[in-house]
N, C-alpha and C positions, 0 to 999 in steps of 0.2 A: 594235116596232122603227123605227128611225127611219129617213129615206131617208137614202140616202148613206152609212150605216155600216152593218156585220155584225157580228154578236155573236159575241163570243171570251171565253173565259178566260185568252188569252194576256197575262202581264205585260210588258212592256218591263225592261230590266235596266239601266236609267240613270238619270241624275240630272234637271235642267230649267229653264225658261223667263219667265216672272215669275223664277223664280228661276234663273238661269245659274251651273252647278258649276266652280268653278276650282280642281279639285282638281290637286296638283300632284305628286304619286306617280305613276311609270307601271310597272306592273310589270316589272323586268328592267332598269330603270335610264334609259338610253336613250330619247330619244325617236326614233319612226321616221321616215321624211320623210311629208310631209304627202301624201295624195294628191287627186286634185283633188276639189273636193266638189261632193258630190251634191245635185242640187234635183230634191224629188220631187212627183209630181201631188198634186192636194188629195183624197186618200182617210184614212181613219178606221177605227177598228178600236173598238168598244163594250167597255168591260172592266166589271168586277162594280161595285156603286152602293155607295157608303160607308152604313154604319150611322148613323143617324143617332138625336137626340133624340128623344121620341116629343111632342114638346111644337115643335119646330122647322118651321115653317111652310115652309122653303125644299125649292125641287127640285134635286138634285143629277145629274149625268151624267160620268162619265171615260171619256175616249175617248183612246185614240195614234191620233197623226198616223201618215201613209206615213212620216214621214221621222223618227220614232220618238218624237218627242216628246210627252211624255203631259200631257195638260189636263183640270181636274176646272173643269166648269161649275156654275156655282150661277146660278138662277132665284129672284127673290126678289121673285113677281109678289104675295107678301099683302100688302106694303108697299105703303100708297097715297105718292099723291104725296106653295306645292311645290318640288322638288328641282331644277327648271329654272329656277325664277322665282326671276331678281333681288330684293334687299331692298324688298320691296314696289310690285314691279310689275303683280302683280293688282289691285292698288287701284289704280293709275295709268289700267290699263286701265278697269276701273268709270268712274272719274271721264269718260277719251277716249271713249268710246260716246256720252255726252249732246252732241257737240261736230259735230252734223250728218251727213246722208244722204246718199248719191248721190241718193235721190228728195226729200229735202228737207234741202238743202245748208245752210241757213243755221243757224249756229251759235246754240244756246239755240233752236233752233226750237221742241222738244217741250215745253221750257219753259214757252215762252212761250204756245202753244197749248193748254195744260193750265191754265194759270193767268188764261188770259183765259176762259176756259170754266168759272169757279169750284173748279178741282180742285186738287191739289196732286201730288209728286211726290218720290223718294229713291231713295236705293240703299246699300246696305253690303256690304262684303266681310268674311267670317271666314275660319276657317281651309281651308275645304274646297266654298267655294260663295260665289256673290256674288248679289245679289239686289236686283233693279229692280222698283219700283211704285209707283202713280198709281192716282189715282181721279180722276173727271171725270162734269158731267153726263151723262147716260144719253142724250141726244138725239147729244151727240158723240164717243159710245164707241167707232163704229167706225172712223174715222178717226183718233183716236187709240191706237188698237190699231197701225192701220197706220204710225203713226208711231213707234210702241213699238217694232214688229217691226223695222222698219228698223236699230236699234242692232244687231243680231244678222246681219241680212240682207248691208248694205253702208254700213257705217258710213264716215263719210272717215277721221278720225283723224288730219289734215293734221300736218305738221311745227311750223307756226308758232302751230298751236292747242296743240301737245303743250308747246311753251316756256313758255304762258303756264298753260297747267293743270298744269302742275309747281310753279309758287308757290302754286296753291291748296291742293296735297297737302300742301307745305313748311308752309303755315300751318297747315294740321289737325292735322299734327304738333305745332308750335307749341304750340299750343293745348292738347294732350296732356302736354309735354313735364313742367307743374308739377301733374298730377294723381299722387297716390300710388297710386293702383288701376294705372293703367297703366304706372306706374314700378316697381311687385311684380311684375307680370306680366310684364314684359320681362325682368324680372332671373330669375324663374322660369324663362323659357323658355334662359337658359344653361345650366341644368342640363341639358338634351337632351345626349343622344348627338352627337358632331362629325358633319355631314353630315345629321342628320336635320332632315326642315323643320319639326318642333315649336322649331327653335333659331333660326327665319329671324326677320329684323327684317320684320316684314309691314306696318308703317305706310307707310313710303317716304318720304322727305325729300332737299333738292338734293343732299346728298352720294351718296346711293345713284341718282337720279336725273340727275344732273349730273355730276358730277365726274369722269375718268376713262373717260368713256365719249361718243362722239360722237354728235350729236342723230341722225343719219339712221343708226348704229345702234339705237339706243333707238328710232327708229321703227321700223327691222326687227321688232327683235325685238318691240315692242307688236302688231305684225301678227301675226306667228308665233305669238303666245301665242292672239292671238282667235282666228285659226284653228284651233287645235291642241282651245282647253275651249270656245267658245261655237261647238258643235256641237248639232242638235236634241235628238241620241238622249242629250247629257246634260242635257236642260233640264226641267224641270218648268214649269207654268204655271196659275195658279188667275184663273178671271173671274167676277164676281160682279155681278147689274144684276138690276134690275127690268122684265126682258126674257124672253120665253119660251127653254127649252133650246136648242130647233129654230135659233133666231135667233141666239143665242151660239154655236153650234157651226155655223153657215154662216158666222159671223166668224172664229172662229178659225180653221176648216178652208181659207178662201180664203186669209187673211192668214199665218196662221202656219207652213205648208204650206212656204213658201218659203225656209224658212231651213233652209242648207245643210247636212247629214250629213258629215263627214268620212271617215267609215265605219273610223274607228279604236276599238278597245276601249274602255272604259271606264277613265279612270284606275283605280288600286288602290295601295294602299300595305302592302299584304300581306307583302311580300317584305321588309320592313324589320324591325329588331328592335325590341322595345320603347323608346319614345323617350329613358325614364331610365334609365340605369345606377344600381345602389343604392349602388356606391362610389361618384358624384358627387351622387346625391340625397339620400342619409344622412348628414345635413349640417346643422349650427344654422348660420343666418344674420342676421347683426343688422344693420338698416339704419336711416338717419336719414332720416325722412318729412321732406316738405316742411308737413306740418299738425302741429301741436301735440296730441301724443294716443300710448297706450301700447294695441298690442297684440301678441299672440302667435298664428301660426297654422299649425296641423300637417297636414301634405300628405300623403297616399300618390296614388301611382302605380297607377292598377288597369289593367287590361286593359276594350276597351271594351267596355260592356253595352247598347249601342244594339240589338243581336238580340236583348233581353232587354225590350222594350218590355211584354210583356203581364205581366209579373210585377212589372217595375221595382225592383229589389233596390237602390238608390242612396238611392230614393225612401222605402222602408220604413227604411232605416239612418239617413237624415237625418231624419226625423220623430223618430225618440228622441231624437238626439244633441241636435237643435238645439231640442226640447220646451222649452217657458218655465214649464212649471206644478210642482205640487208633486213632490218627487224628481228633480228636473233637475239636470242641472250646471249649468244657469244658476243655477238658484233657489236650490241652496246657495253659489256663487259670490257672490249679492247677500247672501245673510243674512250672511256674511261681510266684505263692502263690498270685495270685491276682481274684483268686475266689476259693468259696468252693460249689456252687449250680449252675445248671440253668436248667429254664424253657421256653420251647418253645412250642407255637402252637395257640391250639384253645380249650378253658376248655368245648365247646360243650353246655353251658347255654343260656338261651335266652339273654341274654346281649351281648355275645362275637359271635353270631352266627344265625342271623334270616332271616327274609324275605329280609331285607332292607339292609344289610351287614354282613360282617366277619370281625376278626380281625386275625392277626397273629400276636403274639405278641414274643419276644425273654427277658427274665428275668433273669439276674445276679444277684446272691448275691454275692456280692464284701467282699475282705478283706480290711483291712485299705489301706495295702497297694496296693491294685486293686482300692480303691477310689483313691488316691494316682496319680496312673497311668490311671486316666478314660477314656482319649484321646485314649489311647494304646489297653485297652478293646472294645471300641468301633470297632479301626482299622480293630482287629483281627476278630470280628462279621463279618463285613463287606468284609474280607479278604474269609472268609469261601463263604459268600452268592454269592461273583462273581465267585468264583469257580465251587460253583454247577450250576452256573447260565452259567459260560463257556463251563461246560461240557454236560448239559442240562440232562434232565430224563433218568436215567440208568436202565433197564426192570430189568436185575438181582435183584436192590433191592427193586423193587417194587413186583417181586414175591417171595420174599424173605419175607418181609411182607404178601405177598396174604399168603403164606405157614405159617405161623406160626400164622395167625388171622385164618386161618381155621382148625388148631391145636385147638386151643384154644376153638372155636364154636362146635366143634364135640366132644370133648372130654371134654366140661366145667363139672364143679360139678355146681349141681343146685341154682338157688338162690329161696329165702325165696317166697312164694306164693307171699306176699304184694310188696316185691321188685320187681318182675318179673311182675304183673301187673302195677304198677308206671311205669316201662320203657317201657311196651311196648304199654300202654295207650299213651303216649306221641309220642313213634314213628310213632303210625298207622296216625297221622297228616300229615307226611312226606311219607311214602312211599308206595305202593302199597301194595294190601291184601299180594300177594305171597311173598312180602319183609317184614313183619311184623318181623318174628322174625332174618332174617339175616339184614335187612336192615342197623343197625345202626355197625354191625359188621364187615360185610365180605368186601372184595376189591373184583368185581367181573370183572372190564373190564380195562385191560391197553390202557389209552390213554393220549399219551405223550405231543398229544397239550393242552388239556385240563391244565396238569401239568407244562407245559412250560407256558404258557400263566398265571398261577398264580406266579409261580418263577418272570418271568419278572416283575411284578409290587412291586416285593419287592425290591424297591431303593430308593437310600438315599433323594431325590428330592420332596418325597412325605412321607417319616416318621414321628413319632412322637419321643418324647424322654422325659421321666419321669425319673429324679434322685430322689431318697429319701436315705436322710441321717439326721442322729439327730446330725450331726456335723454343719448342716446349723443356729441350733436354738442359740441364742443372736449374732449374726455377720448381725443382720440387712440384710439380702438377701431375704428372704419370707415374704413380707409385706405385700401380698393381702392374703384376707381370703375365703374359699369356703362358701356359704351360708347355707345349709343344715347340715353338719359336722363340720364346724371350722376350717376346714385342712388349716394350714399356707401354702404358696407358691408361687410363682415368675412366670413368663413366659418372655421367652428372645428369639430372632430369634436364629437358628441352625448357628454357625460360619460357613460361606461360605467355607473357608478354610479345612473345614471337610469334607463337602459335595463335596469338588473335590478332596480332597483324596480319598473318600471312593469311589467316581464315577469309579475310576479307578485302586484299591489298588496294590503295590508291592507284588509280589506272595511271600505266606509263606510256606518252603517245610514242615511244621508240620502239615499242615492243608490236609487231606486227605478224601474220602469217606470211608466207612468202609469197609472192606474187608468181605468174606464169612462169616457167621455165623456156627463154628463147633458144638455150641451147640443144633441145631437143631435135635431133635431126627430121626430116621426110624425104629424102632420098639417098635409097640403098643402089641406084646403078654402079654394075662395074665396069669400068673405062676399056675398050677395043684395048688388045694387046698393041703396042706401037711398032710398026715397023725396025728390024733392027733391036730389038730385047736384047739383053743379056743374061745370061745366066748368072753374074756374079755383078755387084755396083762396078759405075763406072765412073770415072772423072766426068761430070758436066762444065765445071768452071774452076778453073786454079789462076787463083790473080796475088797480087803482093798481100793480100789479105787474108785469103784461106785459101780453102777448097770446098767444092760441095760435090759430094758421092749419090747417086741415083741408082734404083732399080726398081722395077715394075714388079710387083707380082704377078707370078702367073702360073702360082700354084693352090693355094690357100682360096682364091676368089671368096673373099669378105671383104666388104665397105669398109677397110680399115687402114690407113695411116700410120706410120711412123714416123717420126722428125726430132733426131738427137744433135744436139749442139755444144759443141766442145770448144769453150774459152781457154786457149792455153798463154801464161803468161810466166818468165822469167822471175815476175814480181814476188810471187810466192816462196822461191827459194831463198830471196834473199833475206831472211829474218822470220822468226815465231811469230812478230808482232804482225806482221802481213799477213801471216797465214791465219789467225784469228782474226784479224781485221776481215777478212775472207769470210769465215764462221759469222761472223757479227752482221756484215751486209746480209751476207743469204737468211738470215733469221730474220732480220730487220723487213726484209725484201717480201717474204713470203705472210710475215703479219700484215704489211699492207694489202698484200695482192688477194687474201683467201676470201674477203667481201664479194667481191667481184669475179673469184674464178669459182667458188662452191657450184653455181647453179650448173656450171660445165662438168663438174664431176658429178654431181646429181645426174646426168645427162649421159656418164658413161665417156666421157672424155678426161686423160688424165695426164697428171704431169708431177716429174720430181726434179727438184734443183739440190745437185749436190756439188760439196766442195774435194777436190782432187787436192793430191801433193802438186800438180800441174796446171791449177784452173778450176775452174766452176764448168758444169754439166747441167745441160736443159735438156730435158726427153718429154715429148708431149705423144702423146697417140690418143686414136678414138677414131669414133666414124670419120669418114673422109670429108664430108660435105661440111663441116665446120670448122676442119683443124686448123687452116688458114687463120680462121677469125681468133680462136683459142692461142695462136703463137703474136697474134697481135697484140693482145690484149696483154699478153707476159712480157712484150717489147713495149707494150705503152706504160707499163709500170717502171720499166728500167729508166722508159726515159723521165718518168714524173719521180722518181725517186727521192730525190732533193726535197720535193715539195711536200710531199709526205713526210717528212722527217722534223720533228721535233725532240725538243733535248728530255723531256718526260718521260715520254717513249722509249728514248735512243738509253737511259737511264735501266729503267727496269729491265730493258730487253738486254741489256749487257749485265746485268745482274745474272739473269735467266743463264747467260749462257755460260758465266761462271760456275754456274751451281753446274751446270753440265759438263763443264771439266770436271768440277769435284767430281762427279757421280762414276767419271770413267776411270777417273787415278785410283777410287779405292776397291776396284776389282782386280784381283792379282791375275786375272786370263786377260785385261788390257796391260796390267804392268808387262809382263812377260811381254807379250806385240810389243809393244813400244818400248822396251830395252833391245829387244833381238834388232828391229827395223833401225834403232837410232847407232848399232854398232855396225851393220851390214849393208846401211845405205848411203851414198855421199851427204845426203840431206832426207834428215826425217825430224819433225817438229812432234813432242810430244806434249800431250793433256796438258801438263804442268809446265810447260814452257810456255806453252800460250795460254793460260791460265795469269802468269805471273804478267806476261805481255800487255796484257788488256786491261790491269787493274786501273790505270788511269788514263785509257784513251777517253777522247770527247766525240761528240758528232764532227765536228770541225776536223779532227784528223783523219776522222772514217772518209770523210770527203774528199780532203785533201790529199791523203797519204797515200788512200786506196784506190776509191770510187774515179776519181779524174783520170788516175794511173793507170788504173787496169785495162778498161778498153780501148784508149789510144795506140795501147803496147802486144796488145792482144793477137794469137793467131787463131784462125778458125776453122775448126775442122765442121764440117757437118754432113750426116745422113739421110737422105729422105728414102723411103721404100716402103711401099705398099699398094694402095688402088689409088695409082696418083700420076700425073702426065710429068715427062721433061720439064715441061713450060712452066707447069706450076712448081716444081721441085726449086727451079732457078727462082722463080718469083719469091720464093718463102728465103732462099739466101738471101738476095737483095734487101730483104726485108731487114734480114738482120745485120747486113754491111750496113746498112741508113744509119741502125744507132752508131755506128763506131763514128760517122762522119758529124756527128752532135760532139761529142768528143775530140774535135782535128785531129780524126787519122793521121798515124804516121804509118811509116814502111817500117816494116815489122823486120827484123833480123832473124835469120831461124832461129828457130827454137834449138836451146842446150839441151842435148838428151839427158836423160838421166842415167845416174850409172852407179855402181855395186864397189864396196870393197872388198878386196880380197883378204880373208883371212890370212894370221899366221899358220907356219903348221903346226900341227899338235892339237891338244885339246886345250879351250880357254872356258871359265867358269865365270859365270856372274851370279851370283847368289845375293839375291835382296830378302829385307825384309818387309813383309807387305803389310800395306798404308793404314788397313782396319784391323785394329786390336781385337776387332768382337767378330772377325771372319776365321775360321780354322781352316779356310782351303789353301791348300798349296796348290802352284800348278809348275810344271816343269817341261820343259821343250828340249829334246837334244835334236840339235842342227847340223846336219853334215853337210858342207858345200862343195860344189861341184866345180866344173870349169864352163867356160864360152858354153853356150848349147847351141847345136845343131839339130835338125829335123831327125837324125837318128838316135842322137842321147835324149832327145824329148820323148822318142817314140819308147826308149829303155826304161827311161824312168815313169811312164807310165805302165809299163810292163811288171815293174818291180813294184808300182804301189798297190796294181790291182791282186797280184799274187801277196802280197806282203797282207793287204786289207783285214783279213781272217785272220789268221796267226797272230797277228800282233794281238789284238782281241782277246785270242783265247787265252794266251801265253799269258799277259800283264794282267788281265781284267779278270777273267774265269779262273787262272789257276792262281795267277798270284796274288788277284782281289787287290792291287793297287787303289783304284778307284771307278769310278762311274763312267769317267769319260777318259777313252785310252783310244788315240788315233793316231795313224800315218798319214802325210800329205806332201804331195808335190810341189816343190817351191821354185818359183820360178822369179827371178828377182832382177828385174831389167836385161832378162837375156843369159840372168849366170843360173843354173838349175842346181837343183839339191833338193835333199828328202829328210823329212823332220819324224820325230815322235815325238807325241803329245802325251800326258797322262797328268791327269786332275785327282790330287787325293786329299788328303788331310792331315793337318800337324801331327795332330795327339795320334794318329793312327801307325803314318811310317816319315820317316826321315828322306831328304832329298837326295843323300849318297845313296839308300837303300835303293830309290827310286832308279836313278843313275844307274847303278849295278847291275836291277834286272833287266833295263832296256838293253846294255849290252849284252849282258848272258843272251837274249831274244836273238840280238841280233847274230851271235855267233850261229844258235842254234839255226838261225834262217836263213844263213849262209850257207851252210851244211844243205841245207833242203833244196837250194837254189843249184848246188853243184851236183847234186844228185837227181833232180827231174831226170824221166822218163823221156825217151821219145815220144811215147805216147799224152805223156802229160805235158810235155811242152807243147807240141803240136795240136792238143786241146786249148789250152791257154792260147794261144797264137790265135785261132779261131775264134774263140771269147771275145779276145779286144776289137780284131775285124768285125766281129759283129756288133759289138758296141758301136765303132766309127761308121759301121754302115747304117747305123739306125738314123731314118730321115728325122731331119725337125719337124717334132710335133706342131706347133704355132707358128704364125709368123712371128712373132715376138721372139722366140727361139732362133729361128733364122737372123733377124735383126741383129739380136744380142753378139750372136758369134761373129757378124760380118762388124758390126760396131766396136767388137773387142781387137781385130785385126785393125782397124784405123787409128783405135786408141794407141796401139802399141807400135806405131808407124811400121807396120811389119808390111799390110796390106797382101796377106799370102791366104786368098778366099778359099782358095782348092787345098786348105792344110790338110783337112781330113783323106782325100783323096792319095794325096800326097805319102799321107803317113801309112794309108794301107797298104803302099806299094811296098815301104818299106820295113814293114811286120813280117812280110815272107824274107828277111834277111836275118831275123834274129835268130840266134844259135843259143843252146844253153852255157858255151864258154864266153859269149859277148854277153849276157846277163849276170854272169857271175863275174867277169871282171867289170861290169859298171859298177855292182852292187858293191866289190870288192874296195874299186877306184873311192868310191866314198866311204863306208863302213869300217874300213880292218885298218888299224894303226900300225900293226905287226906289220904288214906288207907292204906298206901304200905310203909312198915318202912325201906323197901330195896330201896325206891327211889331215884336213880341217875341222875339226869342231867346235861350236859354240855349245853351251848346257845353259841354259836362262832358268833359275831357278827360283822362285818367285815363295818366299816361306812363311805362310798364316802361323794365324795365333794357337799355343799350345792350349791355353786358358781362355776360350773364346768367352764365357760366361763372366770373365771379370774386366773384359774389355769396353767400351765405349767409340763407336764410330767416331772419328773425327768430322769438325766441323770445319763450315769454310774458311772461316776466320783463323783457324788453326792450320790449315794449309799453307795458307797466305805468307803465316808467321815463321812456315820452315825454309832455311835458306834451299835444302833438295829435300826431296819426298823419297828420292831414291837411295834408299840404306842400304850403301852394301856390306856384306858378309864374308867374313875369310873362315876356312879350314876349321871343321870342327872335329875336335881331338874325339869326344864321348860318345860319337856314334859307333856301330860294333861293323861297322864297313870304314875298310880306310878311305880316308878323304883323300884329294889332291893335292900337291905340293903348293904351297902359297903363291908360288911367283906364276902360279898358271893362272892365279884370280885376278880378274878385272876387279880395280877400285875406283876407277874413274874413268869415264867414254870417251872424252875428251881426249885424254893421254892414251890411250888404248888406242883411238883410230890412228893417231899421229904417225903411227909406228905400219900402220896399213899404206896399200896403194891402191887406186883402184882398177879394176877391170878397165880394157875400153868399152864403147859403146859397141854394145852385141845388139844384133836382130838376129833370129832364128829361122831362118828363111831357107 
């Protein structure tokens, strides 16, 4: 029994506070008058503690405050050191409560406090709730909680702040406009019944928050909305820290009891009809996407299954429909070369699953051939559906899913504290206290009737079909326009002959339910720590072919192992064709691999295969027992790659790869990145260069010009870390080396190191026209290049970024309102340090000259701020940076990834953090100011080197059409450089400072020497 609380089994009937719900349907329709909000004295009741994993060392306590707020307290001492909602108004309210409170009136005061003390914060609004979350150093937690609680106690929400923050909401919406997932989701919302909240436009933009509504009225609506929905008894709160439960309880009780309770019943949608009437929903939609692809999506609108979380019928069904192993829908479609990917199920978001309905979707990414045979693809889907409906629920499959989810829960690696409290606070709305930790993860009860009931609703007669294809463009097919995102689409009845055939389809012998999973482990023993075990990875073997490093885990004590393999080759530096062939090889390799590897994925074994500028990286991890078998499987598919390669698959996958390049090219953010790297790196191949290079390649080219050359000439770097022995690590290394023998392995010369180009002194401008004329988003990065890095300059740069992080946001976003995404970044380009500031804005809002000028104005002000740091401020900031570096690795993966970064960079400084902590002591105000001045001050620094890359979006996006793949292939170069603009109110740079050809500009540059920061 804890002081100040009395035990009770009573469970509050309401939702939450790190998560504050914004449910907008009130039973009975109209909103009753708001009563005077009551503030209750700081008391609490103790609720039932949640069930936890046997390996979870954290302690938990659930309390309910006198005002109705429920809180989950997490002590981690084991670690060492809506209907009345105007369109988008709840989203706007989420933004506004950050802008100061009666107790802490300065705008962005909370954000400043959190970042000053090494933390971060964010918020997001879903269909039925809003979630606010943050993390901060523990010694500042109490005051941070008090500042946080003021969002809900007495936020200011001033009119003048509202008019500025409205611009941020609109900018956020504009950034979403080119994204196909958001465009399709909003079109889906139009299928809702008139007046139903599911049909609302929840983003908010300048039209819904400005046009036709006076600021005074909007301001009044915001305050009414806050008083109605930000009430304590609707809120849930989760707090995690390395503090005792009693201390956390004292913090929460004293602070959060001050949140008012408005006394109104919790909002409900129970009085509403189902959101999607069949006559409106059961149609076929054709959509023109922004990106280059074909897909077909089959949707069903089902009743909500939130209350059935102990059985999770949607999880069971999506496991079968989304399976990628033998007998699955995708496996069959891949063999026919009709599809490259399939997603099935429900993503768990508020849009796809809430108290009014749940969506079940099957989305198939089609090849060109699959699009031509769309009717057959759909038939295969319904054949599988009919087969599992006739079979009915299979207990073996349910128990297998149950077993793997239990293993993942019991032996889970820690989430970060901020991710943990975010997820838990949202789950607290739906689960009983004892299930707060398990409710979202585990399957508790096998209930075949619930599963069967859900399955039987997935019939052709009530499905919705959405077909997306760039090929509809110019065909006079999609002549309708969605109101908010401008999506072009058409709607028609689903052909009755299709529905008739799907209702009782012919049997397909190639489709069957999954076989028992042989990858599920049954041995979770931890190995004894070997004699001579080291704190850092050590080299087990180094030979002419490569090296393997090894570290046995002594800290996390989980039966998991990580194995990372880097195949380095200078082949990829020789031409964009070689780099494109690597992308194509990996795409084909993973297509061939998936059927066999998928059962391992389901048993919590994971892998990634990625292309880098210097080679390819295989990463595998999972339970230690069967990880060598997974490695064997990957290597076997490397051996047999040529046997699986057929010309038809090759042509279709090559086309998919070309579309992937196209989709990267049309995004301003990607163009900005690729142009900058093309200038500052000795070698960097852009998506456009790779697109042009891959057009005519054949399967023979792939084998002879790439595969046969890569493995014999590559150099291996390998790390094995976790619950494994040195001999097992050596065995895995030898398995990898054996594969090189197949390709007549050669002695590999030392790998040529990557180098960075030294920019000319002064400021250089690469101004480009965005590729997509239907996208108004503009992206600007100002990059300030420094010198060869040392450990001390590395620490100084990190200190500068930490101090700059909040002021750059406050200056350029909050006050200047330049755009939604504003941030600063440390840059380490192969040992050459620098710093950058990025602003994403809209072309019809601000010109790039203005953005650049305001960035420079900020830097001038920030430099003065640094010069005037007091001794106390400097000491506090140094303590913050030290604390951030002293934070222990939370998971084995985190430690492995940090070690792997040292290996891939070739620096091997595994004690980097400890060395940096010592150097932080030497930081002075003058050393910080001198470092910053040497980067960003053109007046006092003769070595000033600035590159600004400005990708200019479309001023009139509504008149533009996204370019098709064929259109890009017809261009000599998609990089269209722009010169100075005389029409801007801000004076532009001289013409001679503009880059008009990257190759010509780089001829004037010299590379820095190879640099390692050690």
